[in-house]
C-alpha positions in Angstrom: 5.5 162.2 -36.4 6.1 161.5 -39.8 8.1 161.3 -42.2 8.0 162.8 -46.1 10.4 163.3 -47.8 11.5 164.2 -51.8 12.4 161.4 -53.8 14.6 163.4 -55.8 15.7 165.3 -53.0 18.1 164.0 -50.7 17.4 165.9 -47.7 15.1 164.6 -45.3 12.6 166.3 -43.9 10.3 165.6 -40.7 6.9 167.4 -39.7 4.3 166.1 -37.2 1.0 165.4 -38.9 -2.4 166.5 -37.3 -0.7 168.9 -34.7 -2.6 171.6 -33.2 -5.8 170.8 -35.4 -9.1 168.7 -34.7 -8.6 164.6 -35.9 -9.0 164.0 -39.1 -12.8 163.1 -39.9 -14.2 164.2 -36.9 -16.1 167.0 -35.8 -16.5 168.5 -32.5 -19.8 169.8 -33.1 -23.2 167.8 -34.2 -24.1 168.1 -38.1 -27.7 169.6 -38.1 -29.8 167.9 -41.2 -30.0 169.9 -43.8 -30.1 170.0 -47.5 -26.5 169.4 -48.2 -26.3 167.3 -44.8 -29.3 164.9 -44.2 -29.4 163.3 -41.3 -28.8 159.5 -41.1 -31.0 156.5 -42.2 -33.5 155.8 -39.5 -34.2 151.9 -38.5 -38.2 151.1 -39.4 -39.5 147.9 -37.8 -39.9 145.7 -40.3 -43.5 143.4 -40.0 -42.2 139.8 -39.1 -42.9 137.7 -41.7 -46.0 135.7 -42.7 -46.2 132.2 -40.8 -45.5 128.6 -43.9 -47.4 125.6 -44.0 -46.3 123.0 -41.3 -46.5 119.8 -42.1 -49.1 120.0 -38.3 -51.3 122.1 -41.1 -51.0 119.7 -43.8 -52.6 117.2 -41.6 -55.4 118.9 -39.9 -56.5 119.9 -43.1 -56.2 116.2 -43.9 -58.3 115.2 -40.8 -61.1 117.9 -41.5 -60.7 116.5 -45.5 -61.5 113.0 -43.1 -64.4 114.1 -40.7 -66.1 116.1 -43.8 -66.1 112.8 -46.2 -67.5 110.2 -43.4 -69.7 112.6 -41.6 -69.2 113.2 -38.4 -70.5 110.2 -35.3 -74.3 111.5 -34.5 -75.5 112.5 -30.9 -76.5 108.5 -30.4 -73.7 107.2 -31.5 -71.6 109.2 -29.2 -74.0 108.8 -26.0 -73.7 104.7 -26.9 -69.9 104.6 -26.7 -69.8 106.1 -23.6 -72.3 104.4 -21.9 -70.6 100.7 -23.1 -67.0 102.3 -21.7 -68.6 103.7 -18.0 -71.0 100.1 -18.1 -67.1 97.7 -18.5 -65.1 99.9 -16.2 -68.4 99.3 -13.5 -68.0 95.6 -14.3 -64.3 95.3 -13.6 -64.4 97.9 -10.1 -67.1 95.1 -9.5 -65.5 92.2 -10.3 -62.3 93.7 -8.2 -64.6 94.0 -5.2 -66.1 91.2 -5.5 -65.9 89.3 -2.3 -66.1 85.2 -1.8 -66.5 83.0 0.6 -63.3 81.5 2.4 -63.9 77.8 1.3 -63.8 79.4 -2.5 -60.6 80.7 -1.7 -59.1 78.0 0.0 -60.4 75.9 -3.5 -58.4 78.5 -5.2 -54.9 78.2 -3.0 -52.4 77.3 -5.4 -50.6 75.0 -3.5 -47.8 74.1 -5.8 -46.6 78.3 -6.0 -46.7 78.2 -2.1 -44.0 75.0 -2.0 -42.1 76.9 -4.6 -42.4 80.3 -2.5 -40.5 78.1 0.7 -37.9 76.9 -1.9 -37.1 80.1 -3.5 -36.6 81.8 0.3 -34.5 78.6 1.0 -32.2 78.9 -1.4 -31.8 83.0 -1.0 -31.8 83.0 3.0 -30.1 79.7 3.4 -29.9 80.6 7.2 -33.2 82.2 7.9 -35.5 79.9 8.5 -37.8 82.9 9.7 -38.2 84.3 6.5 -39.4 81.5 4.7 -42.1 81.4 7.1 -43.1 84.9 6.7 -43.0 84.9 3.2 -45.5 81.7 3.1 -47.3 84.0 5.4 -47.6 87.2 3.1 -48.3 84.8 0.7 -50.8 82.7 1.4 -52.7 85.7 3.0 -52.2 87.0 -0.8 -54.0 84.1 -1.9 -57.3 84.9 0.0 -57.3 88.6 -0.5 -60.6 87.8 -2.0 -62.3 86.4 1.1 -64.9 88.2 3.4 -63.9 90.1 6.2 -63.8 88.8 9.8 -67.3 91.1 11.7 -66.3 89.6 14.6 -62.2 88.7 15.5 -63.5 85.8 18.7 -65.1 84.0 15.5 -68.3 83.3 17.6 -70.6 80.9 15.8 -68.5 79.2 13.7 -66.3 75.9 14.4 -63.7 75.5 17.7 -60.9 74.4 14.6 -62.4 77.1 12.3 -61.2 78.3 9.6 -58.3 75.6 9.4 -61.4 73.3 9.0 -62.3 74.3 5.4 -58.2 74.2 4.3 -57.9 71.3 1.8 -55.3 68.2 3.1 -52.7 69.1 1.1 -52.4 72.5 1.8 -52.3 71.5 5.8 -49.5 68.6 4.6 -47.5 70.9 3.3 -47.5 72.9 6.9 -47.0 69.9 7.9 -43.9 69.0 7.0 -42.3 72.6 6.8 -42.7 73.1 11.0 -41.5 69.3 11.6 -38.6 70.2 9.8 -37.6 73.5 11.9 -36.8 74.4 15.8 -38.6 74.7 18.2 -36.1 77.9 18.6 -37.2 79.2 15.1 -41.4 78.6 15.9 -41.8 80.3 18.6 -40.4 83.3 17.0 -43.2 82.6 14.3 -45.8 82.7 16.8 -45.2 85.6 18.0 -45.0 87.0 14.5 -48.8 86.0 13.8 -50.4 87.0 17.3 -48.7 90.4 16.3 -49.6 90.3 12.2 -53.3 89.1 14.1 -53.7 92.4 16.2 -52.6 94.5 13.3 -54.6 93.1 10.9 -57.7 93.3 12.9 -57.0 96.7 14.0 -57.0 97.8 10.7 -60.1 95.9 9.3 -57.9 94.0 6.9 -59.2 90.1 6.9 -57.0 87.6 8.5 -58.0 84.6 8.0 -54.3 82.5 6.1 -52.6 84.0 9.4 -55.4 82.4 11.4 -54.7 79.2 9.4 -51.1 79.6 9.6 -51.4 79.8 13.2 -53.7 76.6 14.2 -51.7 74.4 11.8 -48.5 75.0 14.3 -50.4 74.5 17.2 -51.7 71.2 15.8 -48.0 70.2 14.9 -46.0 71.5 17.4 -47.8 72.4 20.6 -45.0 72.1 22.7 -43.9 75.0 21.6 -46.5 76.9 24.1 -44.1 76.9 27.3 -43.9 79.4 30.7 -41.4 81.4 27.6 -44.2 82.6 25.4 -47.2 82.5 28.6 -45.2 85.1 30.4 -44.9 86.6 27.2 -48.3 86.3 26.2 -50.1 87.9 29.3 -47.9 90.8 28.4 -49.0 91.3 25.7 -52.6 91.2 27.8 -52.1 94.1 29.7 -51.0 96.2 26.9 -53.9 95.5 24.9 -56.6 95.7 27.1 -58.0 99.1 26.2 -57.1 98.6 22.2 -60.7 96.1 22.2 -60.3 94.6 17.9 -56.6 94.0 19.0 -57.5 92.1 22.0 -60.6 90.4 20.7 -57.8 88.4 18.4 -55.5 88.0 20.5 -57.6 86.3 23.2 -59.0 83.7 20.1 -55.4 83.0 19.0 -54.0 81.8 22.8 -57.6 80.0 22.9 -57.1 77.8 20.0 -57.0 73.9 21.0 -57.1 72.4 17.6 -57.6 68.7 17.5 -58.7 68.7 21.5 -54.8 69.7 22.4 -56.2 72.0 25.6 -52.8 72.0 27.0 -51.4 75.2 25.4 -55.0 77.1 25.8 -54.5 75.9 29.3 -51.8 77.1 30.3 -52.2 80.8 28.3 -55.9 81.0 30.0 -54.3 79.6 33.3 -51.7 81.9 34.0 -52.5 85.3 31.6 -56.1 85.6 31.1 -57.4 84.3 33.9 -55.2 86.8 36.0 -56.6 89.5 33.6 -60.2 88.4 34.7 -59.8 88.7 38.2 -57.5 91.8 37.9 -54.8 90.6 39.6 -52.3 91.7 36.4 -53.2 95.3 35.6 -56.7 96.3 34.5 -59.5 93.7 34.0 -61.4 93.3 31.7 -64.2 94.4 30.0 -67.4 92.9 31.3 -68.7 91.9 27.7 -65.5 90.0 27.1 -65.5 88.3 30.5 -68.6 85.6 29.5 -66.2 84.8 27.3 -63.4 84.3 28.7 -64.9 82.5 31.4 -66.8 80.2 29.0 -64.1 79.1 26.7 -62.2 78.3 30.5 -65.3 76.0 31.2 -65.0 74.7 27.0 -61.2 74.1 27.5 -61.7 72.5 31.5 -64.2 70.3 29.8 -61.9 68.5 27.2 -59.2 68.2 29.6 -61.4 66.2 31.8 -63.2 64.4 28.7 -59.8 62.9 28.1 -58.7 62.9 32.0 -61.1 59.8 32.7 -59.2 58.4 29.9 -55.8 58.5 30.4 -56.0 60.3 33.8 -52.2 59.7 34.3 -51.4 61.6 31.1 -53.3 63.9 31.7 -53.1 64.2 35.5 -48.7 64.6 34.1 -49.9 67.8 31.8 -51.2 69.2 34.1 -49.4 69.2 36.8 -46.8 70.6 34.9 -49.0 73.9 34.3 -50.1 74.4 37.6 -48.8 73.9 40.5 -50.1 73.6 43.8 -49.2 77.3 45.0 -51.5 78.2 41.5 -54.1 76.0 42.0 -55.0 77.1 45.7 -55.1 80.8 44.0 -57.8 79.4 41.3 -59.4 78.0 44.3 -59.6 81.1 45.8 -61.3 83.3 42.7 -64.2 80.9 42.4 -65.4 80.7 45.9 -64.0 84.1 47.0 -63.8 86.2 44.0 -66.4 88.7 44.0 -65.7 90.9 40.7 -67.8 88.9 38.9 -71.7 89.1 38.5 -73.2 86.4 40.1 -74.6 84.6 36.8 -70.6 84.4 35.8 -69.1 83.5 39.2 -71.9 80.4 39.2 -70.6 79.8 35.6 -66.4 80.0 36.5 -67.7 77.5 40.6 -69.6 75.0 37.7 -65.3 74.6 36.6 -64.1 73.4 39.3 -65.4 70.0 40.4 -63.3 68.4 37.4 -60.7 71.3 38.0 -59.9 70.0 41.4 -59.8 66.1 39.5 -57.1 66.4 38.1 -54.9 68.8 39.2 -55.5 68.0 42.6 -56.7 64.6 43.8 -55.3 62.8 40.8 -51.7 63.9 41.6 -48.9 62.4 43.1 -49.5 61.6 46.5 -45.9 62.1 48.2 -46.4 65.7 46.8 -49.6 66.5 49.5 -47.6 67.4 52.5 -46.3 70.0 50.4 -49.8 71.5 50.0 -51.0 70.8 53.2 -49.1 73.5 55.5 -50.9 76.3 52.7 -54.2 75.0 53.6 -53.5 74.8 57.1 -52.6 78.6 56.8 -55.6 79.6 55.0 -58.2 77.5 57.2 -57.0 79.9 60.4 -58.0 83.5 58.3 -61.1 81.7 56.3 -64.4 82.3 57.6 -66.3 81.5 54.6 -68.5 79.5 52.0 -64.4 78.9 51.5 -63.3 77.1 54.7 -65.5 74.6 53.7 -63.2 73.7 50.0 -60.8 73.6 52.5 -61.1 71.6 55.2 -62.0 68.6 52.1 -58.8 69.1 50.8 -56.7 69.1 53.8 -58.8 65.6 54.5 -58.2 64.3 51.4 -53.9 64.9 51.7 -54.3 63.3 55.7 -56.5 60.2 53.6 -53.8 59.9 51.0 -50.4 60.6 53.0 -49.8 59.9 56.1 -46.8 62.0 56.2 -49.4 64.9 56.5 -50.3 63.5 60.1 -46.6 64.6 61.1 -46.8 68.5 59.6 -50.3 68.9 61.0 -48.7 67.9 65.1 
């Protein structure tokens, strides 16, 4: 409602605007376009604006102008340039792949850098000497990475102390000093680490010269770490790796190392771990193609032992007796005379080792220990009817001649 009034008239009159009518300004019926009421303008599509010049376009024009001015390179020039690049790339790849000899690589080994690495590891891991040694192993392996890989894990035809013999005196001195500073327990763990890394590297076809040098230097400096605990672990490893030729061969190489003629560690490993596997005493026997290597290396170990025995029988016998007790000697004796799992040739080669082994382990043993051996000989004599019987009888006579108490046991 809107109030309308006449200013001259004091009376006020209220009226309602739009009541009963349509809304003002709106029509209920659509307006048809006519001449009087033209239709509303219709928006037409507007063409997009033409692109303006940009800095990129200007740059392209400048470059095109330069090419026209200087002239494009000829096809021969392009080929020549491409050929030079390819030749440089091939030369670079060849340099990266070039393999050098171990002797060349060892001449390039930076012993100062290895020492620096050791000191840094000491500072960062003060209470973890095993980490120091592992860092040194990684560093040395890296410095020898260009050396040609070994095709034979056993290194047949190489010197007995290869690859350590190729190392310089300064490298060996640094390693020896480091090993002598550390506890035996740490070195045992490092020895185990080296064995695992050697097997892994050999299986993957990697060069392992650095690891071999570290292991040989360790056995040369601290041979006493190879004790009964390690011989038991070596036996377990051998049984586990029988079916993996590369891992098995590099493991045999590791267990057979006797740097500087130290025969005690390999003798222990061969007697307690390798020979039982050779005869199938500890699971699956060794493959026939490596049985010959095992027998011949045992021959080498006993030969070195006998050579030292002729110089110092007391010291050698004491070391040998600590490794082989009487019962184990009886087992070795029986395998060399009775065992039929080897070929005739290999069995004969093994028999050739027996006289030296008997001289060191049995005949030179303290006399009062023979009485502990004599009863076992009598029991075996009652059960044996072969060539082995004559050897048992010979040992029994030796006991009676050297230890009078054996007569009491015989009665």
